[in-house]
C-alpha positions as CSV (number, residue, x, y, z in Angstrom):
1,M,86.8,100.4,69.8
2,R,84.9,103.5,70.0
3,A,87.2,105.1,72.9
4,I,90.4,104.9,70.9
5,N,88.7,106.2,67.8
6,D,87.6,109.4,69.6
7,L,91.0,109.8,70.9
8,E,92.6,109.5,67.6
9,N,90.1,112.1,66.1
10,L,91.3,114.6,69.0
11,I,94.9,113.7,68.7
12,S,96.2,112.4,65.4
13,P,95.4,115.5,63.0
14,Q,98.1,117.6,65.2
15,Y,100.5,114.7,66.1
16,P,100.0,111.6,63.9
17,K,101.2,108.1,65.6
18,L,101.5,109.8,69.1
19,I,99.2,107.7,70.6
20,D,100.9,104.7,69.0
21,R,104.2,105.9,70.4
22,I,102.8,106.2,74.0
23,R,101.3,102.8,73.8
24,Q,104.5,101.3,72.4
25,L,106.4,103.1,75.5
26,I,104.2,101.8,78.0
27,E,103.7,98.4,76.7
28,D,107.5,97.7,76.7
29,S,108.2,98.9,79.8
30,E,105.3,96.6,81.3
31,R,106.6,93.7,79.2
32,R,110.2,94.3,80.9
33,F,108.7,94.6,84.4
34,S,106.8,91.3,83.7
35,Q,110.0,89.8,82.5
36,D,108.1,88.9,79.4
37,A,110.6,90.9,76.9
38,D,110.9,88.0,74.5
39,S,107.1,87.5,74.0
40,D,105.3,88.3,70.6
41,E,104.4,92.1,70.7
42,E,101.1,91.2,69.0
43,A,100.3,88.6,71.7
44,F,101.3,91.1,74.7
45,D,98.0,92.2,76.5
46,S,98.9,95.2,78.6
47,F,96.9,95.7,81.6
48,L,98.4,99.3,82.0
49,W,97.6,100.3,78.2
50,E,94.0,99.1,78.9
51,H,93.7,101.6,82.1
52,T,95.6,104.4,80.3
53,L,92.8,104.4,77.4
54,H,90.2,104.4,80.2
55,V,91.4,107.2,81.8
56,A,92.4,109.5,78.6
57,S,88.6,108.7,77.6
58,F,87.3,110.1,80.9
59,A,90.0,112.9,80.7
60,R,88.0,114.0,77.4
61,K,84.8,113.8,78.6
62,I,85.7,115.7,81.5
63,A,87.7,118.5,79.6
64,L,85.2,119.0,77.2
65,A,82.4,119.5,79.9
66,E,84.7,121.9,81.9
67,D,85.9,123.9,79.0
68,V,89.7,122.5,79.5
69,N,91.9,122.2,76.7
70,A,91.0,118.6,75.6
71,T,93.8,117.7,73.2
72,E,96.2,118.7,76.2
73,A,94.0,117.0,78.9
74,V,94.1,113.8,76.8
75,I,97.8,113.8,76.1
76,S,98.2,114.5,79.8
77,A,96.2,111.3,80.6
78,L,98.2,108.9,78.0
79,F,101.1,109.7,79.9
80,H,100.0,109.8,83.3
81,D,101.2,106.6,84.2
82,S,103.8,106.0,81.6
83,G,106.4,106.3,84.7
84,K,105.2,103.5,86.5
85,F,107.5,100.6,85.0
86,F,109.9,103.0,84.3
87,G,113.3,101.1,83.3
88,G,111.7,97.8,83.8
89,H,111.1,98.6,87.5
90,Y,108.3,99.6,89.9
91,H,109.0,102.1,92.6
92,S,112.6,101.4,92.7
93,D,113.3,104.6,94.2
94,D,112.3,107.8,96.0
95,I,111.3,110.0,92.6
96,P,107.5,109.9,92.0
97,E,106.7,108.2,89.0
98,E,104.5,111.3,87.8
99,E,108.0,113.0,87.7
100,K,109.2,110.1,85.3
101,A,106.1,110.5,83.3
102,A,106.7,114.3,83.0
103,R,110.5,113.3,81.8
104,L,109.2,110.6,79.0
105,A,106.5,113.3,77.9
106,K,108.9,115.8,77.3
107,E,110.8,113.8,75.3
108,V,108.5,111.9,73.4
109,L,106.6,115.3,72.5
110,T,109.8,116.9,71.7
111,E,110.2,114.2,69.0
112,V,106.7,115.0,67.6
113,G,107.1,118.6,67.0
114,M,105.2,120.2,70.0
115,D,106.0,123.4,71.0
116,N,107.7,124.0,74.3
117,E,105.0,126.2,75.8
118,K,102.4,123.4,75.5
119,I,105.1,120.6,76.7
120,D,105.7,122.7,79.8
121,T,101.8,123.0,80.5
122,I,101.7,118.9,80.0
123,T,104.5,118.4,81.9
124,A,103.7,120.5,85.1
125,A,100.4,119.1,85.2
126,L,102.0,115.7,85.4
127,T,104.2,116.6,88.3
128,A,101.5,118.2,90.3
129,L,99.0,115.1,89.9
130,Y,99.8,113.7,93.3
131,N,102.1,116.6,94.7
132,D,100.6,118.9,97.1
133,K,103.7,120.8,96.9
134,Q,103.1,121.7,92.8
135,P,100.6,123.9,91.9
136,A,97.8,122.1,90.2
137,S,96.5,123.1,86.9
138,K,93.2,122.7,85.3
139,I,94.5,119.8,83.5
140,T,95.8,118.3,86.5
141,D,92.3,118.3,88.1
142,V,91.1,116.6,85.2
143,V,93.5,114.0,84.9
144,H,93.2,113.4,88.7
145,D,89.7,113.1,88.4
146,A,89.9,110.8,85.5
147,D,92.4,108.5,86.9
148,F,90.2,107.7,90.1
149,L,86.8,107.4,88.0
150,A,88.7,104.8,86.1
151,K,89.4,102.8,89.3
152,F,85.6,102.7,90.1
153,G,82.4,101.3,89.0
154,Y,81.8,97.9,87.8
155,L,84.8,98.2,85.3
156,G,87.2,99.4,88.0
157,V,85.9,96.6,90.2
158,A,86.9,94.0,87.4
159,N,90.2,95.7,87.3
160,F,90.9,95.4,90.7
161,F,90.5,91.5,90.5
162,V,92.4,91.5,87.6
163,K,95.4,93.5,89.0
164,S,95.1,91.3,92.2
165,A,95.6,88.1,89.7
166,L,98.3,89.9,88.5
167,R,100.1,90.1,91.8
168,G,99.3,86.4,92.8
169,Q,96.9,87.0,95.2
170,N,93.6,84.5,95.5
171,L,90.2,86.4,96.4
172,H,90.3,85.8,100.3
173,K,93.7,87.8,100.5
174,T,92.8,90.0,98.1
175,L,89.7,91.1,100.2
176,I,92.1,90.8,103.5
177,S,95.0,93.2,102.2
178,S,93.1,95.6,99.7
179,L,89.4,95.7,100.0
180,S,89.3,98.5,102.9
181,K,91.2,100.6,100.8
182,E,88.6,100.2,97.9
183,L,85.4,100.9,100.1
184,T,86.9,104.0,101.6
185,Y,87.7,105.4,98.3
186,A,84.2,104.4,96.9
187,A,82.7,106.0,99.9
188,T,84.6,109.2,99.5
189,L,85.0,109.3,95.6
190,K,83.1,112.5,95.4
191,T,84.7,114.3,97.8
192,N,87.9,113.3,96.1
193,M,87.0,115.2,92.7
194,R,88.3,118.2,92.0
195,T,86.0,119.0,88.9
196,A,82.3,119.7,89.0
197,T,81.8,116.9,86.0
198,G,83.9,114.5,88.1
199,K,81.4,115.0,91.4
200,K,78.8,114.0,89.0
201,L,80.0,111.2,87.5
202,A,81.4,109.9,91.1
203,E,77.9,109.5,92.5
204,K,77.0,107.0,90.1
205,K,80.1,105.3,90.5
206,S,80.3,105.2,94.2
207,A,77.2,103.9,94.6
208,A,77.8,100.8,92.2
209,T,80.9,100.0,93.7
210,L,79.8,99.5,97.4
211,S,76.8,97.9,96.1
212,Y,78.9,95.3,94.3
213,Y,81.4,94.8,97.0
214,Q,78.7,94.3,99.7
215,G,76.8,91.9,97.5
216,L,80.1,90.1,97.2
217,L,80.5,89.6,100.8
218,D,77.2,88.7,101.5
219,E,77.6,85.9,98.8
220,L,80.5,84.9,100.3
221,R,78.8,84.6,103.9
222,E,76.0,82.5,102.1
223,A,78.7,80.1,100.5
224,G,80.5,79.8,104.0
225,I,83.7,81.0,102.4
226,A,84.6,84.1,104.1
227,F,82.7,85.6,107.0
228,F,83.8,89.6,106.8
229,E,82.1,92.7,108.3
230,I,82.3,96.2,107.1
231,K,83.3,98.8,110.2
232,E,82.8,102.1,109.5
233,E,86.0,103.8,111.6
234,A,86.6,107.7,112.3
235,F,89.9,109.2,111.3
236,P,91.6,112.7,111.7
237,C,91.5,113.9,107.7
238,P,95.2,114.5,107.1
239,K,94.9,117.9,105.3
240,N,92.6,119.3,108.2
241,P,92.7,117.5,111.3
242,N,89.8,119.2,112.7
243,K,87.8,117.3,110.0
244,I,86.8,113.4,110.6
245,L,87.5,111.0,107.4
246,T,85.1,107.9,107.6
247,L,87.3,104.6,107.0
248,W,85.3,101.6,105.4
249,M,87.4,98.8,106.9
250,A,86.5,95.2,105.6
251,V,87.9,92.8,108.3
252,P,87.1,89.2,109.1
253,E,84.1,88.8,111.8
254,A,86.5,86.6,113.9
255,C,90.3,85.6,113.9
256,P,90.7,82.9,111.3
257,E,93.1,81.1,113.5
258,C,91.1,80.6,116.9
259,S,87.8,82.3,116.3
260,G,88.7,84.8,119.0
261,G,87.6,88.7,118.6
262,L,89.4,91.3,116.6
263,S,91.0,94.7,117.7
264,M,91.8,97.3,115.3
265,S,94.3,100.2,115.8
266,F,95.1,103.1,113.4
267,A,98.6,105.2,112.6
268,S,99.6,107.4,109.7
269,Q,102.9,108.5,108.1
270,T,103.5,111.0,105.6
271,Q,105.2,109.1,102.4
272,T,106.6,110.4,99.1
273,K,102.9,110.7,97.4
274,C,100.3,110.4,100.2
275,E,99.3,110.1,103.9
276,Q,99.5,106.8,104.3
277,L,97.1,104.6,106.7
278,T,98.4,101.5,108.6
279,A,95.7,99.4,110.5
280,M,96.9,97.0,112.6
281,I,94.5,93.8,113.5
282,R,95.1,91.9,116.3
283,C,93.3,88.7,118.0
284,E,92.5,89.4,121.5
285,Q,93.0,85.5,122.3
286,C,95.8,84.3,120.0
287,P,99.2,86.1,118.4
288,S,97.6,86.5,115.3
289,Q,97.7,89.9,113.6
290,Y,98.0,91.8,110.3
291,E,98.3,95.1,108.8
292,I,96.4,96.6,106.1
293,S,98.2,99.6,104.5
294,F,96.8,102.2,102.1
295,C,97.2,106.0,101.0
296,L,94.5,107.8,102.6
297,P,91.8,109.8,100.2
298,E,93.1,113.0,98.9
299,I,90.0,114.8,100.4
300,D,90.3,118.4,101.5
301,Q,87.5,119.3,103.6
């Protein structure tokens, strides 16, 4: 696998076996979360590790183009999701997973003999990743862009459906609960980037993602399986209420229960890591209703 070879060539000369150590840490936590602790390690396929490698590969590419320390950026990327299933749990408390990732990074990097200054650089980059109260470094910006880029484009779309299957959701439920988020983030991907290289890469990924999802909805309609429409809705930008954020909402054309018309209302609330949007979809003829919730894109316009 070329990506892992590139990462090994960058990291291993200074920190042998570090990548293997991080992989073990991530896979063990994911295995515990999935209650698959007794499974054969060789047979366990980690979705989170696959994503981590993808992000680290993007981080290497962006760091080299932006003249940022590639070794520190890649190591930060390798740790960025290490706190997601900390202790075998997922978001079981109010501590951001990036803070947990920073703790794990400090522990592991101390073990491999990295000097304290570099450890502090990496842990600071991790804690600032999705925390406006912490000063973002260039490494933070690189990992931020790499993480979002990995979630879009054709591979990002494939991983989106893999995650949905892991959550036990069928196609129709996935589209209702999550497609609005995917469309909104894809449409705003370029403005969500913090680096020039990220913006350049985002243009292609944004177009590919939007084209794919539109094609999927068209085919679902032609097959008579589901009838969705994409509505563009204006919403005040969380960081600057004088600016407008365009939401791309994928909603059924009519109420699935009675074929009545649907109406939407919006509200937002500040959460630990983001400003969370809640869209309430209500039928105008029967009691049917459902919610769509997701973090608003981090654009600062």
